[in-house]
C-alpha positions, 0 to 999 in steps of 0.5 A: 403635843406631849414629848416622851416622858412628859405626863399628859393631863387626860382632861386638858382639852375638855371644858369643865370636865366631869369624872364620867368624861375622863373615863368614857362613861355615860352617866346622865345626871338626871338618872343618878342620885349623886352629883356627877363630879366636876374635876376642876371647879367646885359646884356651888352647893353645900351639904345641909344637915337640916335635910338629915334631921327632917328625913324619915330615913333611919340612916339619915337620922342616925347621921344627924345624931352622929353629927350632934354627938361630935358637937356635943363632945366638943361642948363637953370638953369646952365647959368641963375645963378641957379646952385643948381637947375640944380644940384638938377635936375641932382641928380635924374638921376641914373642907372635904375637897373630895366632894367638890362643893363650894364657891371656889371659881376655877379651882378645887381647894380645901382648908381647915378651920382656923385657930380663931374659928376654933377658939370662937366655937369653944368660947361660945360654948363656955360663954352661953349659959343655955349651952352649959346644961344642954347642947345644940339640937342643930349644928347650924346654930353655930352660924348664928353664934360664932364669927367665921362660921357660915354655910361653907363651914357648916357643910365642912363640919357635916361632911367631915363627921359623916365622911365614913358614910359618904365613902360607903355611899360612893363605893356603892355608886361606883359599883353600880355605874362601873366607875373605876376606883382605887384604895385610899386612906381617909380620916373620919369621925368614929361615933362609937369611939368619940374620936377621929380614926383613919379608915380605908375606902375604894374611891374614884379618882381624878386621873389628872393628879390622882386625888380621891373623889367622894360623890355628894348625894343630891338629896342633901344639897342646898345652896343655903342651909335651911337655918342660915344667918341671912334668913335669921337677920331678916325674919328674927333679928331685924323685926325684933331688935331694930326700931320701926322704920329701921328694919332695913338698916344693915347691922354688922354681923359681929354685933348681931352675933354678940347680941345672939350670944347674950339673947339665945332665946331669940335664936331658939325662937327662930330655930323653932320656927324653921323646924315648923316650916320643915315641910318646905325645905327641899334639896336645890336642883343642880340647874334651874331653867328660866321660866317660859315667860322669861325665856320669851322676854330674852328672845324678844330682846335679842331680836330688838338688839342692833348688830355689831358692837355699839353700846355693848350690843355684842355683850348683851347678845351673848348674855341673852343668847346664853340664857335662852340656850341654857334654859331651852336646851335643858335637860337634853344638854347640860350646861358646862359653862362659858369661855372666852378665847382669841383667834387671830386677834378676834375675841370669841365667846362660847357656851359649851354644853355637855352631851350625854346622848339623852336622845337618839339624835344627840347619841348620833352626834357623839358617835359620828362626830365625837361630840361629847361636848357641843360648843356654840359660838356667839356672833352678834353679826348681821352676816356670817362670813367664811372667817367666822366659820374657819375660826370655829372650824380650827377649834374643832380640830380638838379631839376631845371637844368633838368635830361638831360645833354651832354658830349663833348669829343674827341671820341665815348664812349666805350661799357662799358660807354654806358652801364653805361649810360643806367643803370643810365637812368633805375634807375632814368630816367636821361639821358646823351648824348655823343658828339665827334669830329664827331658830331661837324663835323656834326653840321658844315656840316648841317650849311653849307648845310642850315640845323639846327645843332640841328639835330645833337643833335636830332640824338644822342638822337634817338640813345640813346633811341634805346639802352634803354631796351624796 
C-alpha cells in the first residue's frame, strides 16, 4: 500500500502491461493496424525497410527514398573528404525506445550507434570502389559489409530516419482510438534540409515514467529483414566460396564481411535475387499459433506424462500446457507471458493472458470479475487439494489481475475442493475454474472441428455457476 507522497506505479500489478491496460481502453490487437504497445518489455520484431521498398503505397515509397537519401548523404561526405560530417550525421541515429521493438528481455532501453560502428560505416563507403560512383539501393546491404550492423541496427536506422512519419502515424491512431497524448519534442531527419531537426508531436505516454510512445505499423514489421546476413551466408556466400562438402562449415562473420567488401558483386547478386523474390516477403504476425497437428501431439504427450515431479515431469507438463493453451485459445485470448512465483515455499508457474473481451463471454468476465487478465496456474498433480485453490485465491486478491483464475491439473477436483471454491466465491466473489486433461482434449477436438476452444472455458464457467447458491 502506498503512503502519502509516495508515487504509485499505475501498472505495477499488471503482468506485461500494455498501453490500453493503463488507460482502461479496449483496443483489440486484431482490429488495429499498429502494435498495441507493451510498456515494460520490447516486442521481438523489427522495422524492415524492404517492406517500404516493395510497397505500392506512394507514401511508403517516399519514406524509402528518404531513407536512402540519408544514407547517401553520409556516403557523399565520407568519400568527399568530410568524414567528420558523415560521423556527425550517423551519431544522431539511436534505437527509438519509444517504439518498443527488439529483443531486450524485461526492459525497454535504447542505445546510439557506437563510435566503432560509425567508423565502420564511413570506412566502408571509402573503401568499397563500387560505392564511390553510386550509393546503396537498400539500407540492409550495410549489414553485409559493416561489423556491428545487424537486424536491430537496420531497424534503428530506419526508425530514426522516418521518425517524423511514425509520429504522424501515431497522432492519427491516437485520435481514432481515444488514446491520451501529451506534447513532446523529438529529433528527426529532415529530407529537404538533409539534416536532423527537432519537431513537436502529440504522443501517448507511459504513465509509469512519463516516457513517450510511438506506435509501430504492423505492415512494416518482421523478425528478420528480408535482406539479412544469415540468409546471405546460407544461400550466396557458402555455396560460392566454400569448397564442396564444406558448405556447412562456420566462417567467422568478420571474415565474411571482409570478403564481401572485396567482392561486392557477390552481395549485389544476392540482393538482386531477394528483389526478384519480393512477392514472398510479408510482415510477420505478432503471434503464430502452433499447427493443429502439433497441438494434438502436445496434448497427447500431456496425457502420457506421469503426475508429480519425477524426471522433471512437472516442468514438461508446464511447457506442454502453455503451448496448448496459448495456441488453442488464440485469438480470443492474447498471451501476455509466463511467470514464476512462490507462495509459502511452493513454486508456482503461471501463464497469463490479456482479456480484451473478444467474445460476449469474455466481456462478461471483465465486467463481473474485473478480469482484464486471466491467470492459468499449472499443477501436474493427480489430485487438487484446498491449498492449491487457496494459493490461487490469494493471488486473485489483486485488483488489477481480476477476481477469476483457472487451475490446470490432471484430473477433475474432488467434491471437497469444489465446495471450497464455492465457499470462497460466496465470501468475496472470487472465482476459480478447474481444468484437467479432458478439458485440454475438448479444446483440441473443438479446434479440429473448426469451432473455437474458448467454448471449453465457457462450459467450465457455466458448470461453476450452476454450483453456486441461488
